[in-house]
PDB file of N, CA, C, O and CB in Angstrom:
ATOM      1  N   MET A   1     -48.055-110.139  92.163  1.00  0.00           N
ATOM      2  CA  MET A   1     -47.554-110.316  90.807  1.00  0.00           C
ATOM      3  C   MET A   1     -48.659-109.875  89.848  1.00  0.00           C
ATOM      4  O   MET A   1     -49.834-110.179  90.057  1.00  0.00           O
ATOM      5  CB  MET A   1     -47.120-111.807  90.541  1.00  0.00           C
ATOM      6  N   SER A   2     -48.276-109.170  88.817  1.00  0.00           N
ATOM      7  CA  SER A   2     -49.281-108.717  87.870  1.00  0.00           C
ATOM      8  C   SER A   2     -49.850-109.904  87.092  1.00  0.00           C
ATOM      9  O   SER A   2     -49.244-110.972  87.020  1.00  0.00           O
ATOM     10  CB  SER A   2     -48.683-107.677  86.909  1.00  0.00           C
ATOM     11  N   GLU A   3     -51.006-109.688  86.524  1.00  0.00           N
ATOM     12  CA  GLU A   3     -51.682-110.764  85.794  1.00  0.00           C
ATOM     13  C   GLU A   3     -50.874-111.231  84.589  1.00  0.00           C
ATOM     14  O   GLU A   3     -50.835-112.425  84.293  1.00  0.00           O
ATOM     15  CB  GLU A   3     -53.059-110.306  85.341  1.00  0.00           C
ATOM     16  N   SER A   4     -50.228-110.294  83.892  1.00  0.00           N
ATOM     17  CA  SER A   4     -49.450-110.683  82.712  1.00  0.00           C
ATOM     18  C   SER A   4     -48.217-111.488  83.104  1.00  0.00           C
ATOM     19  O   SER A   4     -47.851-112.434  82.406  1.00  0.00           O
ATOM     20  CB  SER A   4     -49.032-109.442  81.915  1.00  0.00           C
ATOM     21  N   LEU A   5     -47.574-111.128  84.210  1.00  0.00           N
ATOM     22  CA  LEU A   5     -46.425-111.905  84.669  1.00  0.00           C
ATOM     23  C   LEU A   5     -46.848-113.281  85.154  1.00  0.00           C
ATOM     24  O   LEU A   5     -46.114-114.254  84.978  1.00  0.00           O
ATOM     25  CB  LEU A   5     -45.694-111.165  85.780  1.00  0.00           C
ATOM     26  N   ALA A   6     -48.012-113.369  85.755  1.00  0.00           N
ATOM     27  CA  ALA A   6     -48.516-114.662  86.200  1.00  0.00           C
ATOM     28  C   ALA A   6     -48.750-115.574  84.994  1.00  0.00           C
ATOM     29  O   ALA A   6     -48.477-116.772  85.059  1.00  0.00           O
ATOM     30  CB  ALA A   6     -49.820-114.489  87.014  1.00  0.00           C
ATOM     31  N   ALA A   7     -49.255-115.009  83.896  1.00  0.00           N
ATOM     32  CA  ALA A   7     -49.484-115.808  82.690  1.00  0.00           C
ATOM     33  C   ALA A   7     -48.163-116.301  82.114  1.00  0.00           C
ATOM     34  O   ALA A   7     -48.072-117.441  81.658  1.00  0.00           O
ATOM     35  CB  ALA A   7     -50.251-114.991  81.635  1.00  0.00           C
ATOM     36  N   VAL A   8     -47.146-115.455  82.130  1.00  0.00           N
ATOM     37  CA  VAL A   8     -45.828-115.851  81.639  1.00  0.00           C
ATOM     38  C   VAL A   8     -45.266-116.973  82.501  1.00  0.00           C
ATOM     39  O   VAL A   8     -44.688-117.930  81.985  1.00  0.00           O
ATOM     40  CB  VAL A   8     -44.863-114.646  81.627  1.00  0.00           C
ATOM     41  N   ASP A   9     -45.435-116.856  83.800  1.00  0.00           N
ATOM     42  CA  ASP A   9     -44.945-117.882  84.720  1.00  0.00           C
ATOM     43  C   ASP A   9     -45.637-119.216  84.449  1.00  0.00           C
ATOM     44  O   ASP A   9     -44.986-120.262  84.449  1.00  0.00           O
ATOM     45  CB  ASP A   9     -45.171-117.450  86.183  1.00  0.00           C
ATOM     46  N   VAL A  10     -46.924-119.188  84.223  1.00  0.00           N
ATOM     47  CA  VAL A  10     -47.677-120.412  83.924  1.00  0.00           C
ATOM     48  C   VAL A  10     -47.174-121.028  82.623  1.00  0.00           C
ATOM     49  O   VAL A  10     -46.974-122.240  82.546  1.00  0.00           O
ATOM     50  CB  VAL A  10     -49.196-120.115  83.829  1.00  0.00           C
ATOM     51  N   MET A  11     -46.970-120.195  81.599  1.00  0.00           N
ATOM     52  CA  MET A  11     -46.482-120.714  80.315  1.00  0.00           C
ATOM     53  C   MET A  11     -45.091-121.320  80.466  1.00  0.00           C
ATOM     54  O   MET A  11     -44.801-122.357  79.869  1.00  0.00           O
ATOM     55  CB  MET A  11     -46.458-119.599  79.256  1.00  0.00           C
ATOM     56  N   TYR A  12     -44.227-120.681  81.260  1.00  0.00           N
ATOM     57  CA  TYR A  12     -42.880-121.198  81.490  1.00  0.00           C
ATOM     58  C   TYR A  12     -42.951-122.584  82.133  1.00  0.00           C
ATOM     59  O   TYR A  12     -42.287-123.518  81.684  1.00  0.00           O
ATOM     60  CB  TYR A  12     -42.068-120.228  82.383  1.00  0.00           C
ATOM     61  N   LEU A  13     -43.751-122.707  83.174  1.00  0.00           N
ATOM     62  CA  LEU A  13     -43.864-123.984  83.874  1.00  0.00           C
ATOM     63  C   LEU A  13     -44.483-125.062  82.978  1.00  0.00           C
ATOM     64  O   LEU A  13     -44.098-126.229  83.058  1.00  0.00           O
ATOM     65  CB  LEU A  13     -44.700-123.816  85.146  1.00  0.00           C
ATOM     66  N   GLU A  14     -45.433-124.680  82.132  1.00  0.00           N
ATOM     67  CA  GLU A  14     -46.013-125.645  81.195  1.00  0.00           C
ATOM     68  C   GLU A  14     -44.972-126.092  80.170  1.00  0.00           C
ATOM     69  O   GLU A  14     -44.942-127.261  79.785  1.00  0.00           O
ATOM     70  CB  GLU A  14     -47.237-125.037  80.481  1.00  0.00           C
ATOM     71  N   GLY A  15     -44.125-125.171  79.732  1.00  0.00           N
ATOM     72  CA  GLY A  15     -43.050-125.531  78.800  1.00  0.00           C
ATOM     73  C   GLY A  15     -42.069-126.508  79.421  1.00  0.00           C
ATOM     74  O   GLY A  15     -41.628-127.452  78.765  1.00  0.00           O
ATOM     75  N   ILE A  16     -41.727-126.287  80.677  1.00  0.00           N
ATOM     76  CA  ILE A  16     -40.829-127.202  81.388  1.00  0.00           C
ATOM     77  C   ILE A  16     -41.478-128.577  81.495  1.00  0.00           C
ATOM     78  O   ILE A  16     -40.818-129.597  81.296  1.00  0.00           O
ATOM     79  CB  ILE A  16     -40.480-126.653  82.799  1.00  0.00           C
ATOM     80  N   ALA A  17     -42.769-128.605  81.809  1.00  0.00           N
ATOM     81  CA  ALA A  17     -43.480-129.883  81.914  1.00  0.00           C
ATOM     82  C   ALA A  17     -43.503-130.605  80.571  1.00  0.00           C
ATOM     83  O   ALA A  17     -43.367-131.828  80.523  1.00  0.00           O
ATOM     84  CB  ALA A  17     -44.915-129.661  82.419  1.00  0.00           C
ATOM     85  N   MET A  18     -43.677-129.853  79.473  1.00  0.00           N
ATOM     86  CA  MET A  18     -43.671-130.472  78.145  1.00  0.00           C
ATOM     87  C   MET A  18     -42.296-131.035  77.809  1.00  0.00           C
ATOM     88  O   MET A  18     -42.206-132.124  77.244  1.00  0.00           O
ATOM     89  CB  MET A  18     -44.096-129.456  77.079  1.00  0.00           C
ATOM     90  N   LYS A  19     -41.226-130.321  78.142  1.00  0.00           N
ATOM     91  CA  LYS A  19     -39.876-130.816  77.872  1.00  0.00           C
ATOM     92  C   LYS A  19     -39.601-132.056  78.717  1.00  0.00           C
ATOM     93  O   LYS A  19     -38.986-133.009  78.238  1.00  0.00           O
ATOM     94  CB  LYS A  19     -38.820-129.718  78.158  1.00  0.00           C
ATOM     95  N   ARG A  20     -40.049-132.050  79.966  1.00  0.00           N
ATOM     96  CA  ARG A  20     -39.878-133.215  80.836  1.00  0.00           C
ATOM     97  C   ARG A  20     -40.586-134.435  80.244  1.00  0.00           C
ATOM     98  O   ARG A  20     -40.043-135.539  80.257  1.00  0.00           O
ATOM     99  CB  ARG A  20     -40.417-132.917  82.253  1.00  0.00           C
ATOM    100  N   ALA A  21     -41.799-134.233  79.726  1.00  0.00           N
ATOM    101  CA  ALA A  21     -42.544-135.329  79.101  1.00  0.00           C
ATOM    102  C   ALA A  21     -41.811-135.841  77.860  1.00  0.00           C
ATOM    103  O   ALA A  21     -41.757-137.048  77.623  1.00  0.00           O
ATOM    104  CB  ALA A  21     -43.969-134.868  78.726  1.00  0.00           C
ATOM    105  N   GLN A  22     -41.251-134.929  77.076  1.00  0.00           N
ATOM    106  CA  GLN A  22     -40.482-135.332  75.899  1.00  0.00           C
ATOM    107  C   GLN A  22     -39.275-136.171  76.302  1.00  0.00           C
ATOM    108  O   GLN A  22     -38.991-137.195  75.681  1.00  0.00           O
ATOM    109  CB  GLN A  22     -40.029-134.100  75.104  1.00  0.00           C
ATOM    110  N   LEU A  23     -38.569-135.740  77.336  1.00  0.00           N
ATOM    111  CA  LEU A  23     -37.402-136.492  77.803  1.00  0.00           C
ATOM    112  C   LEU A  23     -37.807-137.871  78.309  1.00  0.00           C
ATOM    113  O   LEU A  23     -37.086-138.846  78.104  1.00  0.00           O
ATOM    114  CB  LEU A  23     -36.673-135.719  78.910  1.00  0.00           C
ATOM    115  N   ARG A  24     -38.956-137.954  78.969  1.00  0.00           N
ATOM    116  CA  ARG A  24     -39.442-139.266  79.438  1.00  0.00           C
ATOM    117  C   ARG A  24     -39.720-140.189  78.256  1.00  0.00           C
ATOM    118  O   ARG A  24     -39.403-141.378  78.310  1.00  0.00           O
ATOM    119  CB  ARG A  24     -40.723-139.102  80.294  1.00  0.00           C
ATOM    120  N   ARG A  25     -40.313-139.647  77.183  1.00  0.00           N
ATOM    121  CA  ARG A  25     -40.585-140.474  76.003  1.00  0.00           C
ATOM    122  C   ARG A  25     -39.291-140.921  75.339  1.00  0.00           C
ATOM    123  O   ARG A  25     -39.160-142.078  74.938  1.00  0.00           O
ATOM    124  CB  ARG A  25     -41.452-139.705  74.996  1.00  0.00           C
ATOM    125  N   GLU A  26     -38.332-140.002  75.224  1.00  0.00           N
ATOM    126  CA  GLU A  26     -37.075-140.313  74.543  1.00  0.00           C
ATOM    127  C   GLU A  26     -36.178-141.234  75.363  1.00  0.00           C
ATOM    128  O   GLU A  26     -35.349-141.952  74.804  1.00  0.00           O
ATOM    129  CB  GLU A  26     -36.333-139.036  74.226  1.00  0.00           C
ATOM    130  N   HIS A  27     -36.339-141.216  76.685  1.00  0.00           N
ATOM    131  CA  HIS A  27     -35.485-142.004  77.584  1.00  0.00           C
ATOM    132  C   HIS A  27     -36.376-142.805  78.533  1.00  0.00           C
ATOM    133  O   HIS A  27     -36.289-142.661  79.753  1.00  0.00           O
ATOM    134  CB  HIS A  27     -34.501-141.078  78.389  1.00  0.00           C
ATOM    135  N   ALA A  28     -37.219-143.636  77.967  1.00  0.00           N
ATOM    136  CA  ALA A  28     -38.201-144.383  78.763  1.00  0.00           C
ATOM    137  C   ALA A  28     -37.557-145.347  79.757  1.00  0.00           C
ATOM    138  O   ALA A  28     -38.205-145.789  80.705  1.00  0.00           O
ATOM    139  CB  ALA A  28     -39.120-145.153  77.846  1.00  0.00           C
ATOM    140  N   ASP A  29     -36.298-145.669  79.543  1.00  0.00           N
ATOM    141  CA  ASP A  29     -35.643-146.661  80.393  1.00  0.00           C
ATOM    142  C   ASP A  29     -34.875-146.062  81.567  1.00  0.00           C
ATOM    143  O   ASP A  29     -34.234-146.804  82.311  1.00  0.00           O
ATOM    144  CB  ASP A  29     -34.712-147.481  79.569  1.00  0.00           C
ATOM    145  N   VAL A  30     -34.918-144.741  81.757  1.00  0.00           N
ATOM    146  CA  VAL A  30     -34.150-144.128  82.845  1.00  0.00           C
ATOM    147  C   VAL A  30     -35.065-143.711  83.988  1.00  0.00           C
ATOM    148  O   VAL A  30     -36.264-143.501  83.807  1.00  0.00           O
ATOM    149  CB  VAL A  30     -33.364-142.914  82.331  1.00  0.00           C
ATOM    150  N   ARG A  31     -34.461-143.596  85.178  1.00  0.00           N
ATOM    151  CA  ARG A  31     -35.197-143.202  86.377  1.00  0.00           C
ATOM    152  C   ARG A  31     -35.521-141.708  86.342  1.00  0.00           C
ATOM    153  O   ARG A  31     -34.931-140.945  85.577  1.00  0.00           O
ATOM    154  CB  ARG A  31     -34.387-143.544  87.642  1.00  0.00           C
ATOM    155  N   GLU A  32     -36.463-141.316  87.178  1.00  0.00           N
ATOM    156  CA  GLU A  32     -36.896-139.910  87.238  1.00  0.00           C
ATOM    157  C   GLU A  32     -35.746-138.981  87.632  1.00  0.00           C
ATOM    158  O   GLU A  32     -35.686-137.842  87.168  1.00  0.00           O
ATOM    159  CB  GLU A  32     -38.054-139.754  88.237  1.00  0.00           C
ATOM    160  N   GLU A  33     -34.844-139.453  88.474  1.00  0.00           N
ATOM    161  CA  GLU A  33     -33.692-138.645  88.872  1.00  0.00           C
ATOM    162  C   GLU A  33     -32.820-138.315  87.657  1.00  0.00           C
ATOM    163  O   GLU A  33     -32.278-137.215  87.551  1.00  0.00           O
ATOM    164  CB  GLU A  33     -32.862-139.383  89.945  1.00  0.00           C
ATOM    165  N   GLU A  34     -32.694-139.276  86.750  1.00  0.00           N
ATOM    166  CA  GLU A  34     -31.906-139.050  85.538  1.00  0.00           C
ATOM    167  C   GLU A  34     -32.618-138.091  84.594  1.00  0.00           C
ATOM    168  O   GLU A  34     -31.972-137.317  83.887  1.00  0.00           O
ATOM    169  CB  GLU A  34     -31.626-140.376  84.826  1.00  0.00           C
ATOM    170  N   ILE A  35     -33.940-138.138  84.580  1.00  0.00           N
ATOM    171  CA  ILE A  35     -34.710-137.174  83.783  1.00  0.00           C
ATOM    172  C   ILE A  35     -34.465-135.771  84.331  1.00  0.00           C
ATOM    173  O   ILE A  35     -34.321-134.820  83.563  1.00  0.00           O
ATOM    174  CB  ILE A  35     -36.240-137.518  83.803  1.00  0.00           C
ATOM    175  N   ASP A  36     -34.417-135.640  85.648  1.00  0.00           N
ATOM    176  CA  ASP A  36     -34.119-134.343  86.266  1.00  0.00           C
ATOM    177  C   ASP A  36     -32.761-133.821  85.805  1.00  0.00           C
ATOM    178  O   ASP A  36     -32.624-132.635  85.504  1.00  0.00           O
ATOM    179  CB  ASP A  36     -34.147-134.456  87.801  1.00  0.00           C
ATOM    180  N   VAL A  37     -31.766-134.690  85.748  1.00  0.00           N
ATOM    181  CA  VAL A  37     -30.432-134.295  85.294  1.00  0.00           C
ATOM    182  C   VAL A  37     -30.474-133.859  83.833  1.00  0.00           C
ATOM    183  O   VAL A  37     -29.889-132.837  83.474  1.00  0.00           O
ATOM    184  CB  VAL A  37     -29.430-135.455  85.478  1.00  0.00           C
ATOM    185  N   LEU A  38     -31.154-134.618  83.001  1.00  0.00           N
ATOM    186  CA  LEU A  38     -31.264-134.268  81.583  1.00  0.00           C
ATOM    187  C   LEU A  38     -31.981-132.931  81.404  1.00  0.00           C
ATOM    188  O   LEU A  38     -31.577-132.117  80.574  1.00  0.00           O
ATOM    189  CB  LEU A  38     -32.008-135.372  80.814  1.00  0.00           C
ATOM    190  N   LEU A  39     -33.032-132.704  82.170  1.00  0.00           N
ATOM    191  CA  LEU A  39     -33.771-131.451  82.085  1.00  0.00           C
ATOM    192  C   LEU A  39     -32.897-130.277  82.516  1.00  0.00           C
ATOM    193  O   LEU A  39     -32.894-129.230  81.870  1.00  0.00           O
ATOM    194  CB  LEU A  39     -35.036-131.516  82.947  1.00  0.00           C
ATOM    195  N   THR A  40     -32.169-130.452  83.590  1.00  0.00           N
ATOM    196  CA  THR A  40     -31.273-129.395  84.059  1.00  0.00           C
ATOM    197  C   THR A  40     -30.193-129.100  83.031  1.00  0.00           C
ATOM    198  O   THR A  40     -29.864-127.939  82.791  1.00  0.00           O
ATOM    199  CB  THR A  40     -30.634-129.786  85.393  1.00  0.00           C
ATOM    200  N   GLN A  41     -29.643-130.138  82.425  1.00  0.00           N
ATOM    201  CA  GLN A  41     -28.642-129.931  81.375  1.00  0.00           C
ATOM    202  C   GLN A  41     -29.240-129.164  80.211  1.00  0.00           C
ATOM    203  O   GLN A  41     -28.603-128.259  79.673  1.00  0.00           O
ATOM    204  CB  GLN A  41     -28.078-131.274  80.889  1.00  0.00           C
ATOM    205  N   TRP A  42     -30.444-129.512  79.819  1.00  0.00           N
ATOM    206  CA  TRP A  42     -31.107-128.832  78.715  1.00  0.00           C
ATOM    207  C   TRP A  42     -31.342-127.357  79.050  1.00  0.00           C
ATOM    208  O   TRP A  42     -31.137-126.484  78.207  1.00  0.00           O
ATOM    209  CB  TRP A  42     -32.440-129.524  78.383  1.00  0.00           C
ATOM    210  N   LEU A  43     -31.772-127.087  80.286  1.00  0.00           N
ATOM    211  CA  LEU A  43     -32.012-125.707  80.701  1.00  0.00           C
ATOM    212  C   LEU A  43     -30.737-124.870  80.675  1.00  0.00           C
ATOM    213  O   LEU A  43     -30.771-123.691  80.322  1.00  0.00           O
ATOM    214  CB  LEU A  43     -32.615-125.680  82.093  1.00  0.00           C
ATOM    215  N   HIS A  44     -29.624-125.471  81.045  1.00  0.00           N
ATOM    216  CA  HIS A  44     -28.361-124.733  81.086  1.00  0.00           C
ATOM    217  C   HIS A  44     -27.697-124.615  79.722  1.00  0.00           C
ATOM    218  O   HIS A  44     -26.738-123.859  79.572  1.00  0.00           O
ATOM    219  CB  HIS A  44     -27.412-125.398  82.045  1.00  0.00           C
ATOM    220  N   ASP A  45     -28.178-125.334  78.741  1.00  0.00           N
ATOM    221  CA  ASP A  45     -27.597-125.297  77.398  1.00  0.00           C
ATOM    222  C   ASP A  45     -28.541-124.562  76.448  1.00  0.00           C
ATOM    223  O   ASP A  45     -28.764-124.992  75.316  1.00  0.00           O
ATOM    224  CB  ASP A  45     -27.311-126.733  76.880  1.00  0.00           C
ATOM    225  N   ARG A  46     -29.089-123.445  76.931  1.00  0.00           N
ATOM    226  CA  ARG A  46     -30.035-122.676  76.131  1.00  0.00           C
ATOM    227  C   ARG A  46     -29.294-121.836  75.099  1.00  0.00           C
ATOM    228  O   ARG A  46     -28.118-121.517  75.277  1.00  0.00           O
ATOM    229  CB  ARG A  46     -30.903-121.778  77.030  1.00  0.00           C
ATOM    230  N   PRO A  47     -29.980-121.482  74.027  1.00  0.00           N
ATOM    231  CA  PRO A  47     -29.356-120.595  73.037  1.00  0.00           C
ATOM    232  C   PRO A  47     -28.993-119.249  73.665  1.00  0.00           C
ATOM    233  O   PRO A  47     -29.585-118.847  74.667  1.00  0.00           O
ATOM    234  CB  PRO A  47     -30.300-120.381  71.833  1.00  0.00           C
ATOM    235  N   LEU A  48     -28.041-118.570  73.087  1.00  0.00           N
ATOM    236  CA  LEU A  48     -27.589-117.295  73.640  1.00  0.00           C
ATOM    237  C   LEU A  48     -28.656-116.217  73.591  1.00  0.00           C
ATOM    238  O   LEU A  48     -28.560-115.234  74.326  1.00  0.00           O
ATOM    239  CB  LEU A  48     -26.372-116.822  72.904  1.00  0.00           C
ATOM    240  N   ASP A  49     -29.658-116.368  72.759  1.00  0.00           N
ATOM    241  CA  ASP A  49     -30.716-115.361  72.691  1.00  0.00           C
ATOM    242  C   ASP A  49     -31.862-115.661  73.652  1.00  0.00           C
ATOM    243  O   ASP A  49     -32.976-115.176  73.456  1.00  0.00           O
ATOM    244  CB  ASP A  49     -31.250-115.265  71.277  1.00  0.00           C
ATOM    245  N   SER A  50     -31.600-116.451  74.681  1.00  0.00           N
ATOM    246  CA  SER A  50     -32.608-116.777  75.685  1.00  0.00           C
ATOM    247  C   SER A  50     -32.219-116.154  77.022  1.00  0.00           C
ATOM    248  O   SER A  50     -31.704-116.846  77.900  1.00  0.00           O
ATOM    249  CB  SER A  50     -32.771-118.313  75.823  1.00  0.00           C
ATOM    250  N   PRO A  51     -32.460-114.865  77.183  1.00  0.00           N
ATOM    251  CA  PRO A  51     -32.057-114.207  78.429  1.00  0.00           C
ATOM    252  C   PRO A  51     -32.933-114.623  79.601  1.00  0.00           C
ATOM    253  O   PRO A  51     -34.008-115.194  79.418  1.00  0.00           O
ATOM    254  CB  PRO A  51     -32.105-112.697  78.264  1.00  0.00           C
ATOM    255  N   GLY A  52     -32.474-114.337  80.768  1.00  0.00           N
ATOM    256  CA  GLY A  52     -33.276-114.560  81.964  1.00  0.00           C
ATOM    257  C   GLY A  52     -32.700-115.639  82.858  1.00  0.00           C
ATOM    258  O   GLY A  52     -31.778-116.375  82.506  1.00  0.00           O
ATOM    259  N   ARG A  53     -33.298-115.687  84.032  1.00  0.00           N
ATOM    260  CA  ARG A  53     -32.871-116.679  85.011  1.00  0.00           C
ATOM    261  C   ARG A  53     -33.345-118.060  84.600  1.00  0.00           C
ATOM    262  O   ARG A  53     -34.330-118.201  83.875  1.00  0.00           O
ATOM    263  CB  ARG A  53     -33.398-116.328  86.407  1.00  0.00           C
ATOM    264  N   ILE A  54     -32.646-119.061  85.061  1.00  0.00           N
ATOM    265  CA  ILE A  54     -33.021-120.446  84.788  1.00  0.00           C
ATOM    266  C   ILE A  54     -33.658-121.014  86.045  1.00  0.00           C
ATOM    267  O   ILE A  54     -33.111-120.900  87.142  1.00  0.00           O
ATOM    268  CB  ILE A  54     -31.785-121.302  84.344  1.00  0.00           C
ATOM    269  N   ARG A  55     -34.815-121.625  85.872  1.00  0.00           N
ATOM    270  CA  ARG A  55     -35.518-122.233  86.986  1.00  0.00           C
ATOM    271  C   ARG A  55     -36.050-123.574  86.534  1.00  0.00           C
ATOM    272  O   ARG A  55     -36.779-123.653  85.545  1.00  0.00           O
ATOM    273  CB  ARG A  55     -36.661-121.322  87.502  1.00  0.00           C
ATOM    274  N   ALA A  56     -35.698-124.621  87.239  1.00  0.00           N
ATOM    275  CA  ALA A  56     -36.095-125.972  86.819  1.00  0.00           C
ATOM    276  C   ALA A  56     -37.522-126.309  87.227  1.00  0.00           C
ATOM    277  O   ALA A  56     -38.156-127.141  86.578  1.00  0.00           O
ATOM    278  CB  ALA A  56     -35.145-127.001  87.405  1.00  0.00           C
ATOM    279  N   ARG A  57     -38.035-125.707  88.253  1.00  0.00           N
ATOM    280  CA  ARG A  57     -39.410-126.008  88.703  1.00  0.00           C
ATOM    281  C   ARG A  57     -40.086-124.780  89.181  1.00  0.00           C
ATOM    282  O   ARG A  57     -41.244-124.835  89.597  1.00  0.00           O
ATOM    283  CB  ARG A  57     -39.419-127.048  89.802  1.00  0.00           C
TER     284      ARG A  57
END
């Protein structure tokens, strides 16, 4: 993988981790499995100008 693509991959994974942390703060009373569901729902409900494959982890 080229260096620039590796940097994009790292940024993508960091963004997912940040969204997961946000969901944990907003839903402190739910289990981790439910956070996974919320994260997956968020990933699938992206704006139409967000092309590309969806990857949760």
